[in-house]
Structures are given as C-alpha cells and as structure tokens.
C-alpha positions in Angstrom: -52.6 -6.4 103.7 -55.7 -7.9 105.0 -57.6 -4.6 104.7 -56.9 -4.3 101.0 -58.1 -7.7 100.4 -61.3 -6.9 102.3 -62.0 -3.7 100.2 -61.3 -5.4 96.9 -63.6 -8.1 97.9 -66.5 -5.7 98.8 -66.5 -3.4 95.7 -67.5 -6.1 93.3 -70.4 -7.0 95.4 -71.7 -3.4 95.5 -71.3 -2.7 91.8 -73.1 -5.9 91.0 -76.4 -4.5 92.6 -76.4 -1.2 90.6 -77.5 -0.7 86.9 -78.2 2.2 84.6 -81.4 4.0 85.5 -84.2 2.8 83.2 -86.3 6.0 83.7 -89.9 6.3 84.8 -92.5 4.2 83.0 -96.0 5.5 82.8 -98.4 2.5 82.2 -101.4 4.9 82.3 -100.2 6.5 79.0 -100.0 3.2 77.1 -99.7 3.3 74.2 -97.2 6.1 75.0 -96.7 7.5 71.5 -100.5 8.2 71.2 -101.3 9.4 74.7 -98.3 11.6 75.6 -98.5 15.4 74.7 -95.0 15.8 73.1 -95.9 19.4 71.9 -96.0 20.5 75.5 -92.2 20.5 75.7 -92.1 23.4 73.1 -94.1 25.7 75.4 -93.2 24.6 79.0 -89.8 24.1 80.7 -90.5 20.6 82.0 -88.1 18.9 84.4 -87.9 15.7 82.4 -87.0 14.4 79.0 -88.8 11.9 76.9 -87.4 8.7 75.4 -90.2 7.6 73.0 -88.3 4.5 71.8 -88.4 3.2 75.4 -91.8 4.7 76.4 -90.3 6.3 79.5 -89.5 9.8 80.8 -86.2 10.7 82.5 -85.5 13.4 85.0 -83.0 16.0 83.9 -81.2 15.4 87.2 -81.2 11.6 86.8 -78.5 9.8 88.8 -77.8 7.5 85.9 -77.7 4.4 88.2 -80.3 2.8 90.2 -81.3 -0.5 91.7 -82.2 -3.3 89.5 -85.6 -2.8 87.8 -86.1 0.5 89.6 -85.7 4.2 88.6 -83.4 6.4 90.5 -84.7 8.7 93.2 -84.8 11.8 91.0 -86.9 10.0 88.4 -89.2 8.5 91.1 -89.8 12.0 92.4 -91.3 13.2 89.1 -94.5 11.2 89.9 -95.4 14.1 92.3 -94.7 16.8 89.7 -97.8 19.0 89.1 -97.4 19.1 85.3 -97.1 15.3 85.1 -100.1 14.8 87.4 -102.2 17.0 85.0 -101.0 15.0 82.0 -102.0 11.8 83.7 -105.4 13.3 84.8 -106.1 14.4 81.2 -105.2 11.0 79.9 -107.5 9.3 82.5 -110.5 11.7 82.6 -110.2 13.4 79.2 -109.5 17.0 78.5 -111.8 19.7 79.7 -113.8 21.6 77.0 -111.8 24.5 75.7 -108.5 23.1 76.7 -105.5 24.4 74.7 -104.3 22.1 72.0 -100.7 22.1 73.3 -101.9 20.1 76.4 -103.5 17.4 74.3 -102.0 14.1 73.1 -102.1 12.8 69.6 -105.1 10.6 70.4 -107.0 13.4 72.0 -106.2 15.7 69.0 -107.4 13.0 66.6 -110.7 12.5 68.5 -111.2 16.3 68.6 -110.6 16.5 64.8 -113.1 13.7 64.2 -115.7 15.5 66.5 -115.1 18.8 64.6 -115.5 17.1 61.3 -118.7 15.6 62.5 -120.0 18.9 63.7 -119.1 20.5 60.4 -121.0 17.8 58.5 -124.0 18.2 60.8 -123.9 22.0 60.3 -123.7 21.5 56.6 -126.6 19.1 56.7 -128.6 21.5 58.8 -127.9 24.3 56.4 -129.0 22.1 53.5 -132.2 21.2 55.3 -132.8 24.9 56.1 -132.3 25.9 52.5 -134.7 23.2 51.3 -137.2 24.2 54.0 -137.0 27.9 52.9 -137.5 26.8 49.3 -140.5 24.7 50.3 -142.0 27.5 52.4 -141.5 29.9 49.6 -143.5 27.6 47.3 -146.2 27.2 49.9 -146.3 31.0 50.3 -146.7 31.3 46.6 -149.6 28.8 46.6 -151.2 30.6 49.5 -150.9 33.9 47.7 -152.4 32.3 44.5 -155.2 30.8 46.7 -156.1 34.2 48.3 -156.1 35.9 44.9 -158.4 33.2 43.5 -160.8 33.5 46.4 -160.8 37.3 46.3 -161.2 37.7 42.5 -163.7 34.9 41.8 -167.2 34.0 43.1 -167.1 30.4 44.3 -170.3 28.9 45.7 -170.1 27.4 49.1 -166.3 28.0 49.3 -166.3 27.2 53.0 -167.6 23.7 52.4 -165.1 23.2 49.6 -162.1 24.2 51.8 -163.5 22.2 54.7 -163.7 19.0 52.6 -160.2 19.6 51.2 -158.7 20.0 54.7 -160.6 17.0 56.0 -159.0 15.0 53.2 -155.6 16.2 54.3 -154.8 18.3 51.2 -152.1 20.9 51.2 -152.3 24.5 50.1 -151.5 23.3 46.6 -154.3 20.7 46.7 -156.8 23.3 48.0 -155.8 25.7 45.2 -156.3 22.9 42.6 -159.8 22.3 43.9 -160.6 26.0 43.9 -159.4 26.4 40.4 -161.6 23.5 39.3 -164.5 25.1 41.1 -163.9 28.4 39.3 -163.9 26.5 36.0 -167.2 24.7 37.0 -165.4 21.4 36.9 -165.9 20.7 40.6 -168.7 21.5 43.0 -168.6 21.0 46.8 -170.8 18.1 47.8 -172.5 17.5 51.1 -174.4 19.8 53.4 -174.2 20.3 57.1 -176.9 21.2 59.6 -176.4 24.9 59.1 -176.7 24.6 55.3 -179.9 22.5 55.7 -181.3 25.2 58.1 -180.6 28.0 55.6 -182.0 26.1 52.7 -185.1 25.3 54.6 -185.5 28.9 55.7 -185.1 30.1 52.1 -187.7 27.5 50.9 -190.1 28.5 53.6 -189.9 32.3 53.2 -188.9 32.7 49.5 -190.4 29.6 48.0 -189.0 27.0 45.6 -188.1 29.5 42.9 -185.8 31.5 45.2 -184.2 28.3 46.5 -183.6 27.2 42.9 -181.9 30.5 42.0 -179.7 30.4 45.1 -178.8 26.7 44.5 -177.6 27.6 41.0 -175.8 30.7 42.0 -174.6 30.1 45.6 -174.6 26.3 45.7 -177.6 26.0 48.2 -179.2 22.7 48.7 -182.0 22.0 46.2 -185.7 21.7 47.0 -185.5 17.9 46.5 -182.7 17.6 49.0 -184.5 19.7 51.6 -187.6 17.6 51.2 -185.7 14.4 51.5 -183.2 15.1 54.3 -184.7 17.9 56.4 -187.1 17.1 59.1 -190.0 19.4 58.0 -192.9 19.2 60.4 -196.2 19.5 58.5 -199.3 20.5 60.5 -202.8 21.1 59.4 -204.7 23.9 61.2 -206.7 22.7 64.1 -210.4 23.4 64.5 -212.8 22.4 67.2 -212.8 22.7 71.0 -210.1 22.7 73.6 -210.2 18.9 74.0 -209.4 18.3 70.3 -206.6 20.9 70.5 -205.1 19.1 73.5 -205.1 15.7 71.8 -203.4 17.2 68.7 -200.8 18.9 70.9 -200.0 15.7 72.7 -199.7 13.8 69.5 -197.4 16.4 68.0 -195.2 16.5 71.1 -194.9 12.7 71.0 -193.8 12.9 67.3 -191.6 15.9 67.4 -190.0 16.0 70.9 -189.5 12.3 71.7 -187.7 11.7 68.4 -185.0 14.2 69.4 -182.8 12.5 72.0 -180.5 15.4 72.6 -183.3 17.8 73.5 -183.2 17.7 77.3 -183.1 20.6 79.7 -184.9 23.9 80.1 -187.4 24.7 77.4 -189.0 28.0 76.4 -192.4 28.2 74.7 -193.1 30.7 72.0 -196.4 31.9 70.7 -197.0 34.2 67.8 -199.3 35.0 64.8 -198.7 34.2 61.2 -200.6 36.1 58.5 -202.5 33.9 56.2 -204.6 34.6 53.1 -208.3 34.6 53.6 -209.5 31.8 51.3 -210.7 28.3 51.5 -208.1 25.6 50.6 -208.9 21.9 49.8 -206.6 19.4 51.2 -206.7 16.1 49.4 -204.8 14.3 52.2 -207.7 14.5 54.7 -210.4 15.4 52.2 -211.3 18.6 54.1 -211.7 22.3 53.5 -209.3 24.5 55.5 -209.2 28.2 56.0 -212.0 28.7 58.5 -211.7 30.3 62.0 -211.2 27.8 64.8 -213.8 29.4 67.0 -216.5 30.2 64.5 -216.8 26.9 62.7 -220.2 26.4 64.4 -220.6 22.7 63.7 -220.0 23.1 60.0 -218.9 19.8 58.4 -215.8 20.7 56.5 -215.4 17.3 54.8 -215.9 17.3 51.1 -218.4 14.5 50.3 -220.2 15.9 47.3 -221.3 19.3 45.8 -223.6 19.9 48.7 -220.7 20.1 51.1 -219.2 23.0 49.1 -222.7 24.7 48.8 -223.3 24.4 52.6 -219.9 26.0 53.3 -220.5 28.8 50.9 -224.0 29.5 52.4 -222.5 29.5 56.0 -219.8 32.1 54.9 -222.4 34.3 53.3 -224.7 34.2 56.3 -221.9 35.0 58.7 -222.2 31.7 60.7 -218.6 30.8 60.0 -215.6 33.1 59.5 -212.5 32.9 57.4 -209.2 32.9 59.3 -207.1 36.1 59.0 -204.1 34.7 60.8 -202.8 31.6 62.5 -201.5 31.3 66.0 -198.4 29.2 66.1 -197.2 27.4 69.3 -193.8 25.8 69.7 -191.0 25.2 72.1 -187.2 25.5 72.0 -184.3 24.6 74.2 -182.8 27.4 76.4 -179.4 26.8 74.9 -177.5 28.8 72.3 -175.6 25.7 71.0 -178.7 23.4 70.8 -181.3 26.0 69.8 -183.9 24.5 67.5 -187.5 25.6 67.3 -190.0 22.8 67.4 -193.5 23.8 66.1 -196.3 22.0 67.8 -199.7 23.6 66.9 -201.2 25.9 64.3 -204.6 27.5 65.2 -206.4 29.7 62.6 -208.2 32.7 64.0 -210.3 35.6 62.7 -208.9 37.9 65.4 -212.2 38.3 67.3 -211.6 35.9 70.2 -212.5 37.1 73.7 -210.1 37.5 76.6 -211.8 34.6 78.4 -211.4 32.1 75.5 -207.8 33.3 74.9 -207.0 32.7 78.6 -208.4 29.2 78.5 -206.5 28.3 75.3 -203.2 29.6 76.7 -203.7 27.8 80.0 -204.3 24.5 78.2 -201.3 25.0 75.9 -198.9 25.9 78.7 -199.7 23.2 81.2 -200.2 20.4 78.7 -196.8 21.1 77.3 -195.2 21.5 80.8 -196.8 18.2 82.0 -195.7 16.3 78.9 -192.1 17.5 79.2 -191.8 16.6 82.9 -193.6 13.2 82.5 -191.2 12.0 79.9 -188.1 13.2 81.8 -187.0 15.8 79.2 -186.6 18.7 81.7 -189.0 21.6 82.4 -190.8 24.5 80.8 -189.3 27.7 82.1 -190.8 30.7 80.3 -193.4 31.7 77.7 -192.2 34.3 75.1 -195.0 36.3 73.4 -195.5 39.4 71.4 -197.0 42.7 72.4 -200.7 41.7 71.9 -202.5 43.3 74.9 -205.1 40.6 75.3 -202.5 37.9 75.3 -200.3 39.8 77.8 -203.3 40.2 80.1 -204.1 36.5 79.8 -200.5 35.5 80.6 -200.3 37.9 83.6 -203.4 36.2 85.0 -201.9 32.7 84.4 -198.2 33.2 85.2 -198.3 35.6 88.2 -200.2 33.5 90.7 -197.5 33.2 93.4 -193.9 34.3 94.2 -190.9 32.3 93.3 -189.7 30.2 96.3 -186.1 30.2 97.4 -186.0 26.4 97.4 -186.5 26.4 93.6 -183.6 24.6 91.9 -182.8 27.6 89.6 -183.4 30.3 92.2 -179.7 31.4 92.1 -180.2 32.6 88.5 -182.7 35.1 89.8 -180.7 36.2 92.8 -179.8 39.5 91.3 -183.5 40.3 91.0 -184.4 39.5 94.6 -185.5 43.1 95.3 -188.2 42.7 92.7 -191.5 40.9 93.1 -190.6 37.7 91.2 -194.0 36.2 90.4 -194.5 33.0 88.5 -197.3 30.6 87.7 -197.8 26.9 88.3 -194.6 24.8 87.9 -192.6 28.0 88.3 -193.2 29.1 84.7 -192.6 32.8 84.0 -193.4 35.2 81.2 -191.0 36.9 78.9 -191.1 38.8 75.6 -190.1 37.9 72.1 -187.1 40.1 71.2 -188.3 40.3 67.6 -191.2 42.5 68.6 -189.0 44.8 70.7 -186.8 45.4 67.7 -189.9 45.9 65.5 -191.2 48.6 67.9 -187.8 50.4 67.9 -187.7 50.2 64.1 -191.3 51.5 63.8 -190.5 54.4 66.2 -187.3 55.3 64.2 -189.2 55.2 60.9 -192.0 57.3 62.3 -189.6 59.9 63.7 -187.6 60.1 60.5 -190.5 60.0 58.1 -192.3 62.6 60.2 -189.6 65.1 59.2 -190.3 64.6 55.5 -187.4 62.3 54.9 -188.2 59.1 52.9 -186.3 56.0 53.7 -186.5 52.5 52.4 -184.3 50.7 54.9 -182.7 51.4 58.3 -178.9 52.0 58.0 -176.3 53.6 60.2 -177.2 57.0 58.7 -180.8 56.5 59.8 -179.7 56.1 63.4 -177.5 59.2 63.2 -180.4 61.3 61.9 -182.7 59.8 64.5 -180.2 60.6 67.3 -179.8 64.2 66.0 -183.6 64.7 66.0 -183.8 63.3 69.5 -181.1 65.6 70.7 -182.8 68.6 69.2 -186.1 67.7 70.9 -184.3 67.4 74.3 -182.9 70.9 73.9 
C-alpha cells in the first residue's frame, strides 16, 4: 500500500520536467526562410526535416520529448552532421565560385541573379562601346584614306609644315584633311618657317638668285627674299686687301661678331678653306665708297677710294700697266662645329686673289689664319680648333704640311683616345694639336671627274652621273683588269 502511493507520487514529478521536443534552432541562418537551401532536400537524402513555420529542423529519429527549452538528443546530434556543417559554412562564408545552385539559399540565389544581371548589362554596355568604337575607327580610316589620296594626287607646297602645324594644334585626321583640302583649293597656305626652311631658302637665294627663290616660293611655298633678308642671319663681308696685319684685324672683328653672338656654339671646331670663282671686273661699293675686285697681293699701294674722276683714271692706268691685278677667285675662310646636330658654317674672311701667290706668302697667310682663329676660340672659352679641311691645291697642301706636322700627338692629349686606333701611324700635328684633313667635296669631285673621263673616253656622251653610269664604269674597269 505504501509502495503504490510512493510510485503514484513520483510519476507526476517526472512527467512535469518533460515537454515536446522543439527541434534544433539555427540562429546562424536567420532569417531562416531566406538563408536555408530548401531545394537541397529534393536531391539529397538528409537526416532531418524542416519546419519553416517554426524556423527549426527536426531529426527524423526525434524522440518527441525533451527537457524544457532543449532539443532531444537526436536533434542535438545533427549539429555534427557534415551536410548541416556545410550549409552553415556557406551561410557564414558565402558559396564558392561555381557552386551548384541546389546548395544555395534563396538569398544567395537572389544575389547571384543580381550579379549575373549586372554582368549582362556591363557586357551589353561593352558591346555597345565596342560597336561605337568600330564605327568611329571606320570613319577615321576613311578620313585617313581620303587624306592619303589627297596627298598623293595633288601638289601641296610645304605639306610637311602644314601637317606639323595641324598636329601641333591638336587636330584630328578630319581636321588635317580639311586643311589639306583648303590648301589644294589655294584657300590656305602653311605659315611659319623653321630653321631648315630658312637654310634652304638662303641656299637657293645664294646659288640661284632672287628669281629662282621667287619661283620656288610661288610653286613650293619657299620663304620669300624679303623674309630671308629680314630673319636670316646673313653675314656680309667685303673682300680684304692689304697686308697680314689688316687681315688679322678683320678676322678678329668678324670672329667677335659672328662667333660670340652664338651662345650654343661651343666645343670642337673645324676650319675650312676653299676658293670661290669670281668675275674679273671692278665693282663700286657705295657703302664704303671704294672699288673692289683687285687682287689682295698686287694692290701695290693703289688708293681704291673713289674721290673724283682721277681715282678711276689712276686705277685704270694701274691695270693697264700691270701694276695691279684683277682677282680671279676669292679664298673663303670659315669655321664650323664638329657636330652633326649643330653643324653650321660660319664664314669669317674673304680674300681676293689672282692665283699667282707664292708658296711662302701662302704659308704665312695660312699660319696667321689658323693660329689667330685657334687663339680667339680658346681665349673666349668656346672650345678648341681641331682640324683644317682644305681642297687638293698642291701649294696649300704643302703649306699645311709645313705648319701642321711639326710634332707628334702626345698621349696626354685630352682627345687622344679618339686616335687610339691609329697609334701605329705617325700622328703628326701642329701647334695646339691642330691636324689637317681634306674636304670631302673635292674627293667626290675627283671620283666624278675620273668616271666622266673614263666613260667619255669610250665615245659615250653623258650629261649627269646616274646608276647606269656607275655600271658602265665598273664594266670598263673590269675589262681593263682582265
């Protein structure tokens, strides 16, 4: 009796501590409806079921009862399930790229859909931009084709300057084509001349005269004579006559005016000397009121100033008696930098001659020209005079050999390494280590004369040397060797 009472008293106390199992809640998946992959149950045999209304999962082997506020042991064990771990990891860290859609939650699928739509829009935008770029490049290609046709089918004066100005202004191919078409229609002309244009125009004016420059300015767009006279630095020298002292004073004055005004002319200089043919006649210069055209050595004290009629009569009588001579050529002396990029010839002295000077007088004149120029360049810190280039005149070559072969080049010379490959030769130089070289122009002239003489000697008449001329010359040379 007492035992039954005890049992009945215990059962109510045990049942009062047990409740229905609430299932396993997953706070990491909140909100549960968005972050749980419901589609996974269609593909995998999972060991739990889902209760979306309660946001929990329940083990298929759930014990139905459990302690208050706790899941049963079977539901608690699911936390160690591999599939559930992977679901929680994907919710926490995100799905790996390429993950199958069945493993993804509604939230992850939505985010992926948004990303795919964004990628599609960016691809569409890139395709639109590419199509517009292709269309633009096609138009530019058409403009370039039209530009090339315009340049190839029409004569456009100074087209390089026109295109240079257009590119400097930032114009496109269409803008350049518009300027070219205006130039073809004579509605636009390229303005402005660079240093190269100025040099070419000055060369044309000096060799061909103002009429040739005028024709080229109308046809090819060259600078006009007025522009050359205004902007080009054209040195103007009067022929020197007298003794060596007067020549030296004139040379120093011209060096001061021409060299010191060019700040970028510093370094190694070469001197050049050559003859210029001149017409044998007397010319009156109104600037200094003197008569010019006499030989520098045979002036013999003649007063060349034009004071009255007697001055002209005295000059005429001196020429008739042979006391003075007319100049047949002028000896030109000048210097240039030994630099391809900064090469610019600077004339310094013009000396008229009748080509009857002696070796002694020629040697004295060359010695004065060389060492006056070298001393001036060193004194003013402009560099040094390195070599004298001359033509094939035998008397001048003999004079230069006497002047510029006085001693051997020393190894302590600053530029000795440039001559290291020639150390087996007897490298002789003159004072201040000045050497002698040859003007390439005369080497080419000798080769040209030899070719002409060889070809003309066979009875063939030629007016200019061409590639066919060289072929015939080489054939003739080969036959002679045989």
